[in-house]
N, C-alpha and C positions, 0 to 999 in steps of 0.2 A: 624496885624503882617505881612501879605503878602504885604500890602500897604507900610509899613515901609521898608520891604526888597526890594521892587521894587524901592523905592526912593533912597535907599542907593547904589544900583548897578550903576556903571558908564556906560556911552556910550549910543548909540542909542538903539532903541527897539530890533532890531535883536540880538545885542550883549547881552542885558539883558536876552533875552530868552535863548540863548546859555549858559550863566552863570548860570541861574536858573536850566537848565537841568543838567549841570555838578554838581551843588550842590545837586540835588536830587539823582543823581547816587552815589555821594560820601556818602551821608547819608545811602542809601540802602546797599552799600558795607560795611560800618562801622557796620550796624546792623547785617548783615549776618556773618561778620568776628568776632566781639567781643560780641555784646549784646545777640544775640540768643543763642550762645553756653554757655555763662555765665548763662542765664536764664534756659537753659536746665539742667545744672548741679544742679541748685537750685530746680527746680520743679521735676526732676527725674521721668519721666513718666514710667520708667521701672518697678517700684514696684507697680503692679496692685493688687487690692484686690478682683477682680471678680474671682470666682472659675469656672474652665471649667466643662462641663457636663460629 
């Protein structure tokens, strides 16, 4: 998968590295913006079943 992504990206090596870093940043931002809050609403870690002492 990474090899295919590397071959798809245009330009010299330095430009490919910059594009890959931008793609990684975009994926991380998307995860923190939409995916993790959505998963938090489904998993709902607030309802704990452990009783305090």
